[in-house]
N, C-alpha and C positions, 0 to 999 in steps of 0.2 A: 483920617482925611476925609473928608466931606463929601460923601455922595453927589451933591449938587455940585461941587466944583469942578469934580473927576468929571461926572457928566459933560459939564459944558465945556471941558478943556478938548476931550474926545469928540466932540461936535465941530468944535472950532478947528480941530488939527488932527484930522482923520487919520492921513498918510504918516504921521507918527505913532501910530497904533503899531506894535509888534507883530510880526508876523508867526505864526498862523491866527493870532487872538484878534487882528486887523478880519480877517475873512469870517471867524465866527461873528463876531458883531454885527457884521453886515448881513449875514444870515438870520443871526436871534435878536442881535440889538443892546442897548447899553445893560440893561437889566439882565438881563441873561448871563453877558461874560461877566458882569461884577457877582453876581448870585457863585457863578464859578470859583471863581478870582476867591472870593472872600470866605468858600467853603472846600476848597482844594488849594488854594496858593501856598507855594513851595512844598507840594507834594509831588510827585514823580507820579503821573497816571499813565498807565496805557489804556488806549482806546480801541477796543477790540472791532471787529468788522459787526455791521448791524445785523448778519446772519449770525452771529456766532453771541449774540446777546439775547435775542429770542429763537434761538432752536429749540428749547425746550416747550413754549407756546407752540411751536410748530408742531413738531411731534405730537403733543398732547391736542391739539386740532384735529391731527391725521389718524389717531386712534380715535378720537371722539368720532369721526365720519366713515369709521372702517365696519364694512358690512359683511366681512367675508371673501368678496370678491373683487373689489376695486383697488388692487395693488396699482394695477397701472395709470389707473386715472387720478389716484392719490399723490402718486410718485411722482409724476407729472406736476400735479398741481402744486405741491410743496417743495418742489426742488430736491427732493431725495432719490439716491441712485435706487433702486429696485431692490437689492441686496440690504442696503442699511434699512428700508421700511419692512423687510419681510422679519429681518433681524429684532427690530425694536417693536414689531405686533408679535411676536412670536414670546419674546421676553417680558 
């Protein structure tokens, strides 16, 4: 299917786009939803929480900022429990 024809049809009939893809298109636009469908179309995809996706990034930032004493500040800043942060920093 021609991308131009799809874009035009979607712009003319936005209420005909299936849910939740209509919301995605509203947030990111036609090109984003087209790329997602082109790359993942037909696949079953689980979308984790944003926290799960970036958990290791947050842990590495906390490790980078750790000065030996700032457990409480880092736990609060990155949303970790004190116990999780201490376990992470010790291992």
